[in-house]
N, C-alpha and C positions, 0 to 999 in steps of 0.2 A: 600935198606929199602925193608926187605925182606917181602911179603905178603900184600903190599899196589900195587895196581891197577898202569901201568905205564904211563897212563894218565889219567888225571883228566878234564872232558870236562866241560868248565866252563861257554859257551856259544856254539855258532854255528860257532864264528869264531875264538874263543880263547882254548886252550888247557895246561895244565899244563904238563910237561912229568917228571916224578919223578926222573924216573932212571937218566937223564943225567941232572936234575935242571935246565932249560930252558921251557920257554913260547913260546908257535908256536901260530903265527896270522897269518890267511888265508893262512898258511902253511908254511909261514916265518919262521925260528928259532930265536927266540929273547932272548943275551944272559943274564943271571940274574946275580947277586954278591949272596954269598950267604944267607948273610943277604937279600936281596932279594926276593929270592927264600921260605927263609923260614916266612917270613912276608905271602908271597903272598897264601903257602901254608897253613898257621895257618889260613887266612882271609877265606879259600875254604872250609875248612876244616868247618869251623864254619859258613858258608853262611847264611845271614839273620837274623845273633847274634852277639850283641855285645861281641867284643871282649875285655877286659881291657888292659891298656897302659901296665900295668906290665906283664900281663901275654904276650902279643904279643913281651914286651924285651927280656922276659926270653927265651919263644922259640926263638927267633931271634938271641940273643947273646949269647948262653944258659950260664945265672945265672951269665953275668957281672953285679954286682952291679955302674959302671960308667960309665953307658950310660943312656941319658937323655930322656926326652918328645919329647926336639929339633930333638935329632939325628933320633929318628924314626921317627918324620916328613918330615925328609928329604929324608928319605927313601921312604916312605908312596908316598911325590912327584913324587919320580921318576917313581914307581910303576904306578902311574896314568897316567904315559906320553904316558907308552906300554901299556894300558889296553884299549879296547875297549869304544868308546862314551856309549854306551848301559849298561853296566858293571863299577859300581861304589863302592871308596873307600869313606864311608864318615865318618866326627870326630863326635860324641857324645859326644856333652860336658859333661868335667867331669869325660865322662865313659870311652870311647875307640872308636875303629874304628870300622866298619861294612863292608861287602859287600854284595852288592845288585846288583839287573838288573833293 
């Protein structure tokens, strides 16, 4: 990803390494699947804004029309377990997801 910062600070404990597609928590590297990374990256770049279900699916799965909201929910659940308690991914009913502190 040319022209993008290599590390995105999520909070004091979490950094997203764009080059290696990893999450760094308290200096420990947590591996992310490609889908998890793309979802987290999209939410990070749109922090405190609602990202629609469709936009997240399009971004993470690269326009695959067979992915359901249920599959997205599974990945969001996995990400929530890896994040800090102060950083939350919340669901806005019938609209999408939003990352907040």
